[in-house]
C-alpha angles and dihedrals in degrees: 000000000000117000095242093050092050091053092049091051093050091046088055093052089046091050091050091052091049089056094050093086089059090045091050091051091048092048093049093050092048091049093052090048089053092050090049100042107036098194137121095258096056091044092049092050091050090049093049091049089051091051094051091046092050093049095048092045091052096054091045091051102249100135096175094059090042094054097045095043092047091050092051090050092051090050092049090052093055120094116241114267099152104016098190093050094046092049091054089049093052092047091051091047092050091052090054092048092051092050091050091050092048093046094048092047094049093050094052099099096045096049094044096049094045092053095040090057088054094048092051089057096061110104103160136025110284120233117188115205115198121187124145089211101080096196093051090048094049092047092053092045090053092054091046095049124113098043130115099272136079109246118204122187126214121178101167112085090199090061098044096095093054092044091054091053093045098045101033093205124203091213131025121206103199134181113217116219111171120212111191089334091308126109117198093194092054090047090051090054093047096046093046094057092080095053093042091053093221138053115251119220109262131208114185128195127186143162091222108081095190135133090248091055092049091046092052091049092048092052090053091056094256113184095190134013120205131188125228135282090059125216108217091213092059092045091049091048091054093045091053091050092052099040103037101043118170108256109243130190109289117258114245115227129185111207119196122186131138092215106086095198093054090042089054094048096048092045089055093044092051093044088054087056092057099260128139104231132196121185139205133176100204139036102252095053091044092054094048089049091050092052091048101045103025094217122212090226138014121209107199129184113219094222107068128149119257093355124047121228090247091052091049089049090053091048090052091049090053095057110090095219095046100039094104100043109121114244128204118190125206132195138168093211121068095225110172092203092054091043092055090047089056092048090052092051105039110359119243101339098128131123128192116231136264095050124181114243096244091051091048089053092048092050094047095043093052092050099045093043089055090047095049092044090053091052091048088053092047091051091048092052091050090053093042112024090176087075089077089065095053110043134033104225094210100053100014088234124140113261135234089275091064090045091055090051091050092048092050091050090049090050090056092049092043095222124162115243144147123248117198131185115200125194127182112237116243092350092156089070090063090056093044096047105033101022137251097284090058090047089053090052090051091053092047091051092049092049090051092048095048090048090056090057096056129087123231090263093053126082136208124206136181120218105180140302110003098336122116131181126212124199108194120184097181096059107083102150135055089243093054092046092048094049091048093048094049089052092046092051093047091052093051092047089056094055112109121192106203120213123127084322134015115265116211126178142172133216141214126218136203115202131200121181110208115208102149135038115282134156118271090241092053092051093048089050091050093053090046091051092052090048090052090057092046091053091059088077127062109270135296091058134136131184135189121230114265119185088225089060090061092051090055092050091048091051092047090051091050093051091047089059095048105035094083089055090049091054094047093048092043095238092158118100130189138232131193129226115197125232117207134201124234087262091058093254123143107251109163148344126230110222112225131185125230132188124203104193113210092227107018097042121217112010119204118242087229084068105037099040094062090046091055091048091050091052096043092244101114093097091058088054091050091054092046092052090049091051088053098040105042097059089050091049090051090054095046093047087068087070098028105031094185096047117133135199122224117206129183117229125197133221089261091055092052090048091058109096090204096056095101094049092049090051093049091048092052094046091049091047091058095037093242127146115244093237088065089073119076117196114211120203134169130216091248091055089053090053094048093046094051132213093319090070091069091060090044092056095047089053091051093049091049087058090055102259115141116237118210122189104220126207090020115192099028097088128077097242108023091132091059091055091058089065097041102042133060091243117163100172139037134203119208111222115248091238089073092049093052090057089067092070090045089065090235116161093233114172094178096075096056088045093053090051093048091047092052092049092048089053092047091243120150108237127206126190114211127199096037106164107156138052089236091058091049094050092047094051093044091051090058095046108264111165109197132036134198128176149085092296085074104024143322118235109290140190115255095253089050092053093055092056094055120107094229091055092049099039095041093235137095121260117191134171117270 
């Protein structure tokens, strides 16, 4: 530790001891007031004074005062259960505290003079070398001799703690020797930091290149880890970097705290660290100082007079010239409400008081360095805008601009390679739940892990958000690419980012093998197309580019651009598929939408229904189908008076609060009873529509509309909906009906039919295509049937020409 810093630190301790007489008098007066006026106010004032005294004593390194003052504060905070016992405990604790204060005050001159003599004897930066192997330590010391630092050797691990306190080194060279995952030398460095009042720079060296050794070094504040055998030139290089740092412009800190003792201590501690520090004890003065000096960091205590720390932080954030100043909040109480307010305002920049000086310096240094580095990067970008094309500032990876250049170069050289596009699944949830800073850390971790998997000839790029590109020259076949991708996805899935909870994630990958010259844009499009296909499945998926995939995407894009026009021009038509009873009587029609595209021909509902839902247009289609189907139903009911119409509704329909009124208006317009309309829903629609859909369906049922649960048996909790919803009909999914022809001994289908009959629910089987299926279902009591055995979906005019419509009976193929 430099001579001036040692002197400053000792001056701070001496100043604190000098103030202890005043603190003792103040404490005694407060204690007498508490004994005389036994009320909450006097008790609370005494408790707060003890808390402040304990905190100040801890940061100055006086453990006895800290413990006894803290114990008395805890006693004063407890409600009385046994008053006599508690009074005795408070009295005893007060006596111990007064003894500690008296002892600390009386020893002030001796301790200060002893250590001042030592501090005056330091002429050069002190470097402490610890190695339990004496010969190795002496050999290294010999090679490091003759330089501008004072080298001290310690070979006894048991003496290392005392040597650290005695020599107060600026740098520690420490050999790591783990014993059952513990390292006594590292523990000595960590435990000495509090008494030293600062954190020395640490260089570790070891012959055990293990995770445990690196973790131990990291926890000791290690700046550099070296492996044995050591090269003296490398050690000397690292020493010079740590000792003879280039002096930079001092960081400007604004410190705001209502406690003058704590304010004085933190100001001295930060000044020792080379910071320019301004102080304020209340919000208004602090804000005026901030506007004047534009600090690079503000340290704000939450408990200020007249204006809380959170309020001051919000005021600073509102000022256009101060909005980007980093803020660190401090508090002695661990109040979860205040902590959440801090997180909402600035993220996780919060420290619990009291804080040791070395830890304070570490926190502040990390934050202001990050702030200054960001400003430097911003200035560089302003001066050279082209930098934005080259390097991603979050992950330090080259960007898409660089990837295109590399692909163009490869096209000219006609080399075979593999291009991959990787996307993290549901990454937006990490930002939404844990915050953007956590999301940034996840992206940095993923970038680092992906980089470890690549060879020197391969390259990694970041496009934007959670998308990464990999250019792999070693993967030239489908098998090699698949094997590498599976390993990569497994590695990413095993990453765990630890915060309050562990964050796990999966990824999807699109792969394009490049074997012939193509434009960079085309290759990027191919990999993106493959990724699009991979994302259709739930996580941990990869797909290779297939030209047919691009054709499907091109078609989908074309339909996306024309489907709004199709809705507005009412290009959609309807067909009807009949539903028959077990007695071969026509019972209902299911209304189905069809789209005859002017260029692409007939478009499958499996393609255009999701497009309409994505663009929020599905409700328009529902209303158009009702306008086509209800007049036809009215006409057919003249021949079939009990005929019903089944219509599928979407999640967007159920979310519309005016759905019921619109249906009632249309039924009245066509003079149809409400029971003639059957509303078909699926479990997935209920989940998308949310809890409001339950109330909507109850309202519809109260108005007389029939509710049918479609695709029954395919969801995870369909049975629970039978109890919650006003369902009067069930539709068995076609997948159960198909099992009949496969000769599978399926007991679930008969159980579903029996359950529906027991609950007095009308049950329909869809997808009935063979006579054997019909006979099987009829034997177990199924009531309604729909499928190609009876009829495919038909236009209205075609239905009226069928024999079963005219003869009032079902005719199906034998």
